[in-house]
C-alpha positions as CSV (number, residue, x, y, z in Angstrom):
1,M,-13.0,-20.5,22.4
2,R,-10.8,-22.0,19.8
3,W,-7.6,-23.8,20.9
4,H,-4.5,-22.0,19.8
5,L,-1.9,-23.8,17.8
6,T,1.7,-23.2,18.7
7,L,4.3,-23.5,15.9
8,T,7.5,-23.9,17.8
9,A,9.9,-23.6,14.9
10,L,8.7,-20.1,13.9
11,G,7.3,-19.0,17.3
12,L,3.8,-18.6,15.8
13,S,0.4,-18.9,17.4
14,V,-3.1,-18.5,16.2
15,L,-5.9,-17.4,18.5
16,T,-9.2,-15.8,18.0
17,G,-11.3,-14.7,20.9
18,C,-10.7,-14.7,24.6
19,G,-13.7,-16.1,26.1
20,D,-12.3,-16.7,29.6
21,A,-14.0,-14.7,32.4
22,R,-10.9,-13.2,34.0
23,S,-10.4,-10.0,36.0
24,H,-9.6,-6.8,34.3
25,A,-6.1,-6.8,35.8
26,E,-5.4,-10.3,34.7
27,L,-6.5,-9.6,31.2
28,I,-4.3,-6.5,31.0
29,A,-1.3,-8.4,32.3
30,D,-1.8,-11.3,29.9
31,A,-2.3,-8.9,27.0
32,A,0.9,-7.1,27.9
33,A,2.7,-10.4,27.9
34,D,1.2,-11.2,24.4
35,M,2.5,-7.8,23.2
36,G,6.0,-8.7,24.3
37,A,5.7,-12.0,22.6
38,I,4.5,-10.3,19.3
39,E,1.1,-12.1,19.6
40,F,-0.7,-8.9,18.5
41,E,-4.0,-10.5,17.5
42,R,-4.4,-12.3,20.8
43,A,-3.3,-9.2,22.7
44,M,-6.0,-7.2,20.9
45,A,-8.7,-9.7,21.8
46,R,-7.6,-9.6,25.5
47,Y,-7.5,-5.8,25.6
48,D,-11.0,-5.8,24.1
49,S,-12.2,-8.1,26.9
50,A,-10.6,-5.8,29.4
51,R,-12.4,-2.8,27.9
52,A,-15.7,-4.6,28.4
53,A,-14.7,-5.6,32.0
54,A,-13.7,-2.0,33.0
55,P,-15.1,0.5,30.5
56,D,-14.0,3.6,32.5
57,E,-10.2,2.7,32.6
58,T,-8.3,4.1,29.7
59,D,-5.3,1.7,29.3
60,A,-7.2,-1.1,27.6
61,H,-8.9,1.3,25.3
62,R,-5.6,2.9,24.4
63,Q,-3.8,-0.4,23.7
64,Y,-6.7,-1.8,21.8
65,A,-6.7,1.4,19.6
66,T,-3.0,1.0,19.0
67,L,-3.3,-2.6,17.9
68,A,-6.4,-2.0,15.8
69,S,-4.5,0.8,14.0
70,Y,-1.6,-1.6,13.5
71,F,-3.9,-4.0,11.8
72,S,-5.4,-1.2,9.7
73,L,-8.7,-1.5,11.4
74,H,-8.8,2.3,11.4
75,A,-12.5,2.9,12.0
76,E,-12.4,0.5,15.0
77,A,-9.3,2.2,16.3
78,A,-10.9,5.7,15.9
79,R,-13.8,4.6,18.1
80,A,-11.4,3.3,20.8
81,W,-9.5,6.6,20.7
82,E,-12.7,8.5,21.0
83,R,-13.4,6.6,24.2
84,V,-9.9,7.4,25.5
85,L,-10.7,11.1,24.9
86,E,-14.0,10.9,26.6
87,L,-12.1,9.7,29.7
88,E,-9.0,11.9,29.3
89,R,-9.7,14.9,27.2
90,G,-6.2,16.3,27.5
91,D,-4.4,13.2,26.2
92,S,-2.4,14.7,23.3
93,A,-1.2,11.3,22.1
94,A,-4.8,10.1,21.9
95,W,-5.7,13.2,19.8
96,E,-3.0,12.3,17.4
97,G,-4.1,8.7,17.2
98,Y,-7.7,9.7,16.8
99,I,-7.0,12.1,13.9
100,H,-4.6,9.6,12.3
101,D,-7.1,6.8,12.3
102,L,-10.0,9.0,11.2
103,R,-7.9,10.0,8.2
104,W,-7.0,6.5,7.2
105,A,-10.5,5.1,7.9
106,G,-11.6,7.7,5.3
107,I,-9.0,6.6,2.8
108,F,-9.6,2.9,3.1
109,E,-13.4,3.2,3.3
110,T,-13.4,6.1,0.8
111,D,-15.9,7.9,3.0
112,R,-15.7,11.7,3.2
113,R,-17.5,11.7,6.5
114,Y,-14.2,10.8,8.3
115,G,-12.4,13.8,6.8
116,E,-15.3,16.0,7.6
117,E,-15.2,14.8,11.2
118,I,-11.4,15.7,11.3
119,L,-12.2,19.3,10.3
120,R,-15.1,19.5,12.8
121,I,-12.9,18.5,15.8
122,L,-9.7,20.1,14.6
123,P,-10.0,23.3,16.6
124,E,-10.2,21.4,19.9
125,A,-7.5,19.0,18.8
126,L,-5.1,21.8,18.0
127,S,-5.8,23.5,21.4
128,R,-5.3,20.3,23.4
129,A,-2.4,18.8,21.4
130,P,-0.4,21.7,20.0
131,D,2.8,19.7,20.2
132,R,1.7,17.0,17.7
133,P,2.7,18.0,14.1
134,V,1.1,14.8,12.7
135,I,-2.3,16.3,13.5
136,Y,-1.6,19.2,11.1
137,N,-0.3,16.9,8.4
138,E,-3.2,14.5,8.5
139,A,-5.7,17.4,8.7
140,Q,-4.3,19.1,5.6
141,D,-4.3,15.9,3.6
142,A,-7.9,15.2,4.6
143,A,-8.9,18.8,3.7
144,E,-7.2,18.5,0.3
145,D,-9.0,15.2,-0.4
146,L,-12.3,16.9,0.4
147,G,-11.5,20.1,-1.6
148,Q,-11.7,22.1,1.6
149,L,-8.3,23.6,2.0
150,D,-9.9,27.0,2.5
151,A,-11.8,25.7,5.5
152,Y,-8.7,24.2,6.9
153,G,-7.0,27.5,6.4
154,A,-9.7,29.3,8.4
155,I,-9.1,26.9,11.3
156,L,-5.4,27.6,11.2
157,A,-6.0,31.4,11.1
158,E,-8.2,31.1,14.2
159,A,-5.6,29.1,16.0
160,R,-2.8,31.6,15.0
161,A,-4.9,34.5,16.4
162,M,-4.6,32.8,19.8
163,R,-1.0,31.5,19.4
164,P,0.8,33.9,17.0
165,D,4.3,32.7,17.9
166,D,3.6,28.9,17.8
167,Q,6.3,27.6,15.5
168,I,4.6,24.3,14.7
169,L,1.5,26.2,13.8
170,L,3.5,28.6,11.6
171,G,5.1,25.7,9.8
172,A,1.7,24.2,9.1
173,A,0.6,27.6,7.7
174,D,3.6,27.6,5.4
175,A,2.7,24.1,4.1
176,L,-0.9,25.3,3.5
177,R,0.3,28.4,1.6
178,V,2.3,26.3,-0.7
179,A,-0.5,23.8,-1.3
180,L,-3.0,26.6,-2.1
181,A,-0.5,28.2,-4.5
182,E,0.0,25.0,-6.3
183,R,-3.6,24.9,-7.2
184,E,-3.1,28.0,-9.3
185,E,-1.6,28.1,-12.8
186,G,1.6,29.9,-13.6
187,D,4.6,30.2,-11.3
188,R,2.6,31.1,-8.2
189,G,3.8,27.9,-6.4
190,Q,7.4,28.7,-6.8
191,V,6.8,32.4,-5.7
192,V,5.3,31.2,-2.5
193,R,8.1,28.6,-1.9
194,D,10.6,31.4,-2.3
195,S,8.8,33.5,0.2
196,V,8.6,30.6,2.7
197,G,12.3,29.9,2.1
198,A,13.2,33.5,2.8
199,A,11.3,33.4,6.1
200,L,13.0,30.1,7.1
201,D,16.4,31.5,6.2
202,A,15.9,34.5,8.5
203,L,14.8,32.2,11.3
204,A,17.8,29.9,10.7
205,A,20.1,32.9,10.9
206,E,18.7,33.7,14.3
207,A,18.9,30.1,15.5
208,E,22.3,29.3,14.1
209,G,24.4,30.5,17.0
210,D,21.9,29.9,19.7
211,P,22.7,26.6,21.5
212,D,19.5,26.8,23.5
213,V,17.1,27.4,20.7
214,A,13.7,25.8,21.4
215,A,12.7,22.5,19.8
216,P,9.6,23.9,18.0
217,V,11.9,26.3,16.1
218,L,14.2,23.4,15.2
219,Y,11.2,21.4,14.0
220,R,9.9,24.2,11.8
221,L,13.3,24.5,10.2
222,A,13.8,20.7,9.7
223,A,10.2,20.2,8.4
224,G,10.2,23.4,6.3
225,Y,13.5,22.7,4.4
226,D,12.3,19.1,3.8
227,F,11.7,17.7,0.3
228,K,7.9,18.0,0.8
229,L,8.1,21.7,1.0
230,L,11.4,23.4,-0.1
231,R,13.4,20.4,-1.1
232,R,16.6,21.5,0.5
233,E,17.7,18.2,2.0
234,E,21.1,19.3,3.4
235,D,19.5,22.1,5.4
236,A,16.7,19.8,6.5
237,D,19.2,17.1,7.7
238,R,21.3,19.7,9.6
239,W,18.3,21.0,11.5
240,L,16.9,17.6,12.1
241,E,20.2,16.6,13.7
242,R,20.0,19.5,16.1
243,L,16.3,18.7,16.8
244,E,17.2,15.1,17.8
245,A,19.7,16.4,20.3
246,A,17.4,19.0,21.8
247,P,16.4,18.2,25.4
248,D,12.9,19.4,24.9
249,R,12.3,17.6,21.6
250,G,9.4,15.4,22.9
251,V,7.8,13.8,19.9
252,L,8.8,16.5,17.4
253,A,11.6,14.6,15.8
254,D,9.8,11.3,15.5
255,D,8.0,11.9,12.2
256,P,10.8,13.6,10.2
257,R,13.3,11.1,11.6
258,Y,11.3,8.2,10.4
259,W,10.8,9.5,6.9
260,D,14.5,10.6,6.7
261,L,15.6,7.1,7.7
262,T,13.1,5.5,5.3
263,T,14.3,7.6,2.4
264,D,18.0,6.8,3.2
265,F,17.2,3.1,3.3
266,N,15.3,3.1,0.1
267,M,18.1,5.0,-1.7
268,A,20.7,2.6,-0.4
269,R,18.5,-0.4,-1.3
270,L,18.1,0.8,-4.9
271,G,21.8,1.6,-5.2
272,Y,21.4,5.4,-5.4
273,A,23.3,6.1,-2.2
274,D,27.0,6.0,-1.3
275,S,28.2,2.4,-1.1
276,T,29.5,3.1,2.4
277,V,25.9,3.5,3.7
278,D,25.3,0.9,6.4
279,M,21.8,-0.4,5.9
280,S,22.0,-2.4,9.1
281,R,22.7,0.8,11.0
282,L,19.6,2.4,9.4
283,V,17.5,-0.7,10.4
284,A,18.8,-0.5,14.0
285,E,17.8,3.2,14.2
286,G,14.4,2.5,12.6
287,L,13.6,-0.2,15.1
288,K,13.8,2.3,17.9
289,S,10.6,4.0,16.6
290,P,8.0,4.4,19.3
291,D,5.3,3.8,16.8
292,L,4.2,0.1,16.5
293,G,3.4,0.3,12.8
294,R,6.7,1.9,12.0
295,R,8.6,-0.7,13.9
296,G,6.8,-3.3,11.9
297,A,8.0,-1.7,8.7
298,W,11.6,-1.8,9.9
299,V,11.2,-5.5,10.8
300,D,10.4,-6.1,7.2
301,R,13.3,-3.9,6.1
302,N,15.6,-5.9,8.4
303,H,14.6,-9.0,6.5
304,T,15.5,-7.4,3.3
305,V,19.0,-6.6,4.6
306,V,19.6,-10.1,5.9
307,T,18.3,-11.7,2.7
308,R,20.7,-9.6,0.7
309,S,23.6,-10.8,2.9
310,A,22.5,-14.4,2.4
311,L,22.3,-14.0,-1.4
312,A,25.7,-12.3,-1.4
313,S,27.2,-15.3,0.5
314,I,26.2,-17.5,-2.4
315,A,26.7,-15.2,-5.4
316,G,29.5,-13.1,-4.2
317,D,27.6,-9.9,-4.6
318,A,24.3,-8.5,-3.3
319,P,21.6,-9.3,-5.9
320,S,18.0,-8.1,-5.4
321,S,16.0,-10.0,-2.8
322,R,13.4,-10.4,-5.5
323,T,15.5,-13.4,-6.6
324,V,13.9,-15.5,-3.9
325,W,10.4,-14.9,-5.4
326,G,11.2,-17.3,-8.2
327,A,14.5,-17.6,-9.9
328,A,14.6,-18.7,-13.6
329,T,15.8,-22.2,-12.8
330,V,14.3,-25.6,-12.2
331,A,17.2,-26.9,-10.0
332,A,15.9,-28.7,-7.0
333,E,15.4,-26.4,-4.0
334,P,17.6,-25.1,-2.6
335,P,19.7,-24.4,-5.8
336,H,23.0,-24.2,-3.9
337,A,24.9,-25.7,-1.1
338,P,23.5,-25.1,2.4
339,L,24.1,-21.7,3.9
340,E,26.7,-21.4,6.7
341,P,25.1,-21.2,10.2
342,E,26.3,-17.7,10.7
343,V,24.2,-16.7,7.6
344,S,21.2,-19.1,7.9
345,G,20.7,-18.3,11.6
346,P,20.1,-14.5,11.2
347,L,17.9,-15.2,8.2
348,L,15.7,-17.6,10.1
349,D,15.5,-15.1,13.0
350,A,14.6,-12.3,10.6
351,S,12.0,-14.4,8.9
352,I,10.5,-15.4,12.3
353,D,10.1,-11.7,13.1
354,V,8.5,-10.9,9.8
355,V,5.9,-13.6,10.1
356,R,5.1,-12.7,13.7
357,W,4.7,-9.0,12.8
358,R,2.6,-10.0,9.7
359,K,4.8,-7.8,7.4
360,G,5.8,-9.4,4.2
361,V,5.1,-12.9,5.4
362,F,5.0,-14.6,2.0
363,S,8.3,-13.1,1.0
364,A,9.9,-14.4,4.2
365,L,8.6,-17.9,3.7
366,R,9.6,-18.0,0.1
367,G,13.1,-17.0,1.2
368,L,13.3,-19.8,3.6
369,L,12.3,-22.3,0.9
370,Y,14.7,-20.7,-1.6
371,F,17.6,-21.2,0.8
372,G,16.3,-24.6,2.0
373,I,15.9,-23.5,5.7
374,E,13.4,-25.3,7.9
375,P,10.8,-26.5,5.3
376,R,8.8,-28.2,8.0
377,A,8.5,-24.9,9.8
378,V,7.5,-23.2,6.5
379,L,4.8,-25.8,6.0
380,E,3.4,-25.3,9.5
381,A,3.5,-21.5,9.1
382,A,1.8,-21.6,5.7
383,L,-1.0,-23.9,7.1
384,A,-1.5,-21.4,10.0
385,I,-1.6,-18.5,7.6
386,E,-4.2,-20.3,5.4
387,E,-6.3,-20.9,8.6
388,D,-5.9,-17.2,9.5
389,L,-7.1,-16.1,6.1
390,R,-10.1,-18.4,6.2
391,A,-10.9,-17.1,9.7
392,H,-10.7,-13.5,8.5
393,S,-7.8,-12.7,10.8
394,P,-6.5,-9.1,10.4
395,G,-3.1,-8.1,9.0
396,Y,-3.0,-10.0,5.7
397,L,-5.2,-8.2,3.2
398,Y,-5.1,-4.7,1.8
399,P,-7.5,-2.8,4.1
400,G,-9.1,-0.8,1.4
401,L,-10.6,-3.8,-0.3
402,R,-14.3,-4.6,0.3
403,G,-17.0,-6.9,-1.0
404,D,-16.1,-9.2,-3.9
405,A,-12.7,-7.6,-4.4
406,R,-11.8,-8.4,-0.8
407,E,-12.9,-12.0,-1.2
408,R,-10.9,-12.4,-4.4
409,S,-7.8,-11.1,-2.7
410,R,-8.3,-13.4,0.2
411,Q,-8.6,-16.4,-2.1
412,D,-5.5,-15.3,-4.0
413,Y,-3.5,-15.2,-0.7
414,I,-4.9,-18.6,0.3
415,D,-3.6,-19.9,-3.0
416,V,-0.2,-18.4,-2.3
417,A,-0.2,-20.0,1.2
418,R,-1.1,-23.4,-0.4
419,I,1.7,-23.0,-3.1
420,L,4.1,-22.5,-0.2
421,Q,2.8,-25.7,1.4
422,A,3.3,-27.6,-1.8
423,R,6.8,-26.4,-2.2
424,A,7.6,-27.3,1.4
425,L,6.2,-30.8,0.9
426,A,8.4,-31.2,-2.1
427,Q,11.5,-30.2,-0.1
428,L,10.4,-32.7,2.6
429,G,10.4,-35.5,0.0
430,E,6.6,-35.8,-0.1
431,I,6.5,-35.5,-3.9
432,G,3.2,-37.2,-4.5
433,A,1.3,-34.9,-2.0
434,A,3.1,-31.8,-3.4
435,G,2.1,-32.8,-7.0
436,E,-1.6,-33.3,-6.0
437,L,-1.7,-29.9,-4.3
438,F,0.0,-28.1,-7.2
439,E,-2.4,-29.8,-9.7
440,Q,-5.4,-28.9,-7.6
441,L,-4.4,-25.3,-7.5
442,A,-3.7,-25.1,-11.2
443,N,-7.2,-26.5,-12.0
444,E,-9.2,-24.6,-9.4
445,S,-7.5,-21.2,-9.5
446,R,-6.3,-20.7,-13.1
447,D,-3.8,-17.8,-13.1
448,A,-0.2,-17.1,-13.9
449,N,1.1,-18.0,-10.4
450,T,-0.7,-21.3,-9.9
451,L,0.0,-22.5,-13.4
452,G,3.6,-21.4,-13.4
453,E,4.4,-23.1,-10.0
454,Y,2.7,-26.2,-11.2
455,G,4.9,-26.1,-14.3
456,R,8.0,-25.8,-12.1
457,H,7.0,-28.9,-10.2
458,L,6.3,-30.8,-13.4
459,L,9.7,-29.9,-14.8
460,R,11.5,-30.8,-11.6
461,T,9.8,-34.2,-11.6
462,D,10.9,-34.9,-15.2
463,R,7.6,-34.2,-17.0
464,P,8.8,-31.5,-19.4
465,A,6.1,-31.8,-22.0
466,E,3.3,-31.3,-19.4
467,A,5.4,-28.5,-17.8
468,L,5.6,-26.7,-21.2
469,D,1.8,-26.6,-21.5
470,A,1.6,-25.2,-17.9
471,F,4.2,-22.6,-18.6
472,V,2.6,-21.5,-21.9
473,E,-0.7,-21.1,-20.1
474,A,1.0,-19.1,-17.3
475,L,2.5,-16.8,-20.0
476,A,-0.9,-16.4,-21.5
477,F,-2.2,-15.2,-18.2
478,G,0.5,-12.5,-18.0
479,G,3.2,-14.5,-16.1
480,S,6.2,-13.2,-18.2
481,R,8.6,-14.3,-15.5
482,Y,8.0,-17.9,-16.6
483,E,9.3,-17.4,-20.1
484,P,12.9,-18.8,-19.4
485,L,11.3,-21.8,-17.7
486,A,9.1,-22.4,-20.8
487,D,12.2,-22.3,-23.0
488,E,13.9,-24.8,-20.6
489,A,10.9,-27.1,-20.7
490,A,10.8,-27.1,-24.5
491,A,14.5,-27.9,-24.7
492,A,14.0,-30.7,-22.1
493,A,11.2,-32.1,-24.2
494,G,13.3,-32.1,-27.4
495,L,11.2,-29.4,-29.1
496,S,12.5,-26.4,-31.1
497,P,13.0,-23.0,-29.5
498,E,10.2,-21.6,-31.6
499,T,7.7,-23.9,-29.9
500,V,7.0,-21.6,-27.0
501,E,6.3,-18.6,-29.1
502,E,4.0,-20.7,-31.5
503,R,2.0,-22.2,-28.6
504,F,1.8,-18.8,-26.9
505,A,0.4,-17.2,-30.0
506,V,-2.4,-19.7,-30.1
507,R,-3.3,-19.6,-26.4
508,R,-2.9,-15.9,-25.6
509,P,-6.1,-14.7,-27.4
510,I,-8.1,-17.5,-25.9
511,V,-6.9,-16.7,-22.4
512,E,-7.4,-13.0,-22.9
513,E,-11.0,-13.6,-23.8
514,E,-11.4,-15.8,-20.8
515,M,-10.0,-13.1,-18.5
516,E,-12.1,-10.4,-20.1
517,R,-15.2,-12.6,-19.7
518,R,-14.4,-13.1,-16.0
519,E,-14.2,-9.3,-15.6
520,L,-17.2,-8.5,-17.7
521,G,-19.3,-10.9,-15.7
522,R,-18.5,-8.9,-12.5
523,R,-20.9,-6.0,-12.9
524,I,-20.8,-3.3,-10.3
525,D,-24.2,-1.9,-11.0
526,R,-23.8,1.2,-8.7
527,E,-25.2,4.7,-9.4
528,A,-22.4,7.0,-10.3
529,P,-21.9,10.0,-8.0
530,Q,-22.9,13.2,-9.8
531,F,-20.4,15.9,-10.6
532,A,-20.0,19.3,-12.2
533,L,-16.3,20.0,-12.9
534,A,-14.5,22.4,-15.1
535,D,-11.8,21.3,-17.6
536,Q,-8.6,23.0,-18.5
537,D,-10.4,25.4,-20.8
538,G,-13.0,26.3,-18.2
539,T,-15.8,24.3,-19.8
540,E,-18.0,22.7,-17.2
541,W,-18.9,19.0,-17.5
542,R,-22.0,17.7,-15.7
543,L,-22.6,14.0,-15.5
544,G,-26.3,14.5,-15.7
545,D,-25.9,16.1,-19.2
546,L,-24.3,12.9,-20.5
547,E,-27.3,10.7,-19.8
548,G,-27.9,8.3,-22.7
549,K,-24.1,8.0,-23.4
550,I,-21.5,5.5,-22.4
551,V,-18.9,7.4,-20.3
552,V,-15.3,6.2,-19.8
553,L,-14.1,8.1,-16.8
554,K,-10.4,7.9,-15.9
555,F,-9.0,9.3,-12.6
556,W,-5.3,10.1,-12.6
557,A,-2.7,12.1,-10.7
558,T,0.4,14.0,-11.9
559,W,2.7,11.9,-9.7
560,C,1.4,8.6,-11.1
561,G,3.8,7.0,-13.6
562,P,1.4,4.4,-15.0
563,C,-1.2,7.2,-15.5
564,L,1.2,9.0,-17.8
565,E,2.2,5.7,-19.6
566,E,-1.5,5.2,-20.3
567,F,-2.1,8.6,-21.9
568,P,-0.8,7.7,-25.4
569,H,-3.1,4.7,-25.5
570,F,-6.0,6.9,-24.3
571,V,-5.3,9.3,-27.2
572,E,-5.6,6.3,-29.6
573,L,-9.0,5.5,-28.1
574,L,-10.1,9.0,-28.8
575,K,-9.1,8.6,-32.5
576,I,-11.0,5.2,-32.7
577,Y,-14.2,6.7,-31.2
578,E,-14.0,10.3,-32.5
579,D,-17.0,9.7,-34.8
580,D,-19.0,7.8,-32.1
581,D,-21.4,10.2,-30.5
582,D,-22.6,7.5,-28.0
583,V,-19.3,7.3,-26.1
584,V,-17.6,10.0,-24.1
585,F,-14.0,9.9,-22.7
586,L,-13.2,12.1,-19.7
587,T,-10.1,12.3,-17.5
588,V,-10.1,13.7,-13.9
589,A,-7.0,15.1,-12.3
590,T,-7.4,14.5,-8.6
591,A,-6.7,16.6,-5.6
592,G,-3.0,16.7,-5.1
593,S,-2.3,17.3,-8.8
594,P,-1.3,21.0,-9.0
595,R,-2.8,22.8,-12.0
596,E,0.6,24.0,-13.1
597,Q,1.9,20.4,-13.4
598,V,-1.3,19.2,-15.1
599,A,-0.9,22.0,-17.7
600,Q,2.7,21.1,-18.2
601,Q,2.1,17.4,-18.7
602,I,-0.8,18.1,-21.1
603,E,1.5,20.4,-23.1
604,D,4.4,18.0,-23.1
605,G,2.3,15.2,-24.3
606,G,0.4,17.3,-26.8
607,F,-2.9,16.0,-25.3
608,T,-6.2,17.7,-26.3
609,F,-8.7,15.6,-24.4
610,P,-10.7,17.2,-21.6
611,V,-9.0,17.2,-18.2
612,L,-11.4,17.9,-15.3
613,F,-10.0,19.2,-12.0
614,D,-11.3,17.4,-8.9
615,E,-11.1,20.0,-6.1
616,Q,-14.2,18.7,-4.5
617,G,-13.1,15.3,-3.2
618,L,-14.8,13.4,-6.1
619,A,-12.2,10.6,-5.8
620,L,-13.6,9.8,-2.4
621,D,-17.1,9.5,-3.7
622,Y,-15.9,7.2,-6.5
623,E,-14.1,5.1,-3.8
624,I,-10.7,5.3,-5.5
625,L,-7.7,3.7,-3.7
626,G,-5.0,3.9,-6.4
627,Y,-4.3,5.4,-9.8
628,P,-5.0,5.2,-12.6
629,T,-8.6,4.0,-12.1
630,T,-11.1,3.9,-14.9
631,F,-14.9,3.6,-14.6
632,Y,-17.3,2.5,-17.4
633,L,-20.7,4.1,-17.0
634,D,-23.7,2.8,-18.9
635,Q,-26.3,5.0,-20.6
636,A,-28.3,5.4,-17.4
637,G,-25.3,6.8,-15.5
638,T,-24.6,3.5,-13.6
639,I,-21.1,2.3,-12.9
640,Q,-20.8,-1.2,-14.4
641,F,-17.0,-1.8,-14.7
642,K,-14.0,-0.5,-12.8
643,R,-10.4,-1.0,-14.1
644,E,-7.5,-0.3,-11.7
645,G,-4.0,0.2,-13.0
646,F,-2.6,0.1,-16.5
647,E,-1.7,-3.0,-18.6
648,E,-0.4,-2.1,-22.0
649,S,-1.0,-5.5,-23.6
650,G,-4.5,-5.6,-25.1
651,Y,-5.4,-2.2,-23.7
652,E,-7.5,-0.9,-26.6
653,E,-9.2,-4.3,-27.1
654,G,-10.1,-4.4,-23.5
655,V,-11.7,-1.0,-23.5
656,A,-13.6,-1.9,-26.7
657,R,-15.0,-5.1,-25.0
658,R,-16.3,-3.2,-22.1
659,I,-17.9,-0.6,-24.3
660,D,-19.5,-3.3,-26.5
661,A,-20.7,-5.0,-23.4
662,L,-22.5,-1.8,-22.3
663,R,-24.0,-1.6,-25.7
664,G,-25.3,-5.1,-25.3
665,E,-23.1,-6.4,-28.1
666,V,-21.2,-8.9,-25.8
667,D,-22.8,-11.5,-23.6
668,A,-21.0,-10.6,-20.4
669,S,-22.9,-13.1,-18.4
670,A,-21.3,-16.1,-20.2
671,T,-18.2,-17.3,-18.5
672,P,-16.0,-20.3,-19.5
């Protein structure tokens, strides 16, 4: 058992494992106390010990599942929920948790078996937990990912035969009708929406003057008019308000209320809402959520609100909280007079909460440093976070990452924690120690962040010439936010304004090659899942028919902005390689991209390249977590490279390097 370190200033503690042989009741009591103290990792370990001590008592399994889900350990949570259901088959909340965690385990592990399990158990789940709309939502999404909406529809039809007047079930059937219609070309989707709208209008007319209308009817109206289905927000809000006041509402209002509040908050944060919208009131409402994960999200949003207030107290307005991530200045931190206690106190409290809940921890600590609040506490917290990351504690990394990608992400976050340590040391007057740590990071982990932050330190310590070199290198690695600092360093060193641009022009191609070589040296070497998909003209494409060719396979979605930004560059690639019979470019529109929208976007862009329709869950087989994602397959049909996202700079050159590497024209094994 490792001793746990208490960080009094931020109320943090670190603990892994609970090796003490205590009774089941004692473990449960201590775990509950940990929950109250927001010591979730320690609570989860104690609940796990309690599960082992008394495997036939449900409470420890239920709490362990809740915490595992909170930390995005969804496969582990699903196993715990399964045990709860073995003990209490009629627990509707456990059915909801089980379906939810199966769904997200399938997403983050990109494993279709979790979705298939949802469809297998769905009939029983709907019979035992008919009052849980989330089950329908998760099941439809899983079925869509798998390309099995028809199978989901058959399950709904069977349930409707037994419960023809179940309003929640009828609402789910409406959502399915719209989803199926959107797979068809033409205006079929709008026709079905109009039909659903007419049915809801008739139901609304009946319920309008009835003060005792049942909550399921109110739910169907609120959910049906929502933006996901009919996009009639005023009607949705009106019926949601009535649902929240219904004495028999149960959990029916929880999901729409959460998303409604979240939408209102985001609109206000981005400045699209009425200026009178009280973001603090929205936060207070959101923090009442019974769901642990959703409360954690509102803890993070509360920090956003408090940070905006702190910035406004300095600037006289409410600038974006992104300011604290790195202002274009080299003034000693903090770059302003100390905050008044009535401002700094709430900010410290909000930051404590964020770090405890492990939501946006780095942003919170950056904010404290930006405002010059408790640098000693920030140092201790950053040291504890580094220790957590090295010990593989949950709650810090994106849960979908695995293998080398996960390790790289973990190292990146360790670097961020160490940068925070160095900044805190500098604020504490330990300039030598801070400089050593900054320099070590810049040498060991060469990227825009480590180099840029080292440049800041050099400039603050009157070494502008060295700072300029660091900033130019950061710019070459894609750190455009450091450009004003590079200009400032050049001026401080007595150099002309053109110096930055001249040095950047020299370093950029060298660094680009360095970054490409890093990536080309990371071969995936995994057999590509086979497919047979039709394109927009009905032509079937089989991967097996492309053996002997290099295949560039791009997955995209109609709702993905970067995907659409990439298309003009993709067209340029087709022109470059139009006479090259050894290279094939294909795009795949994934499930959730209606054919009508795909056709419209192709027409609007004037695109002629093949667009394959993935209605079989191919994105799961290719382990896709975000869009756009591009795969490079060698002549044997093996995935060698995977590129996520879209970066305009050097796009065509980067694609060419990967293709040349697959041809054997680039030595991808050589790294600088």
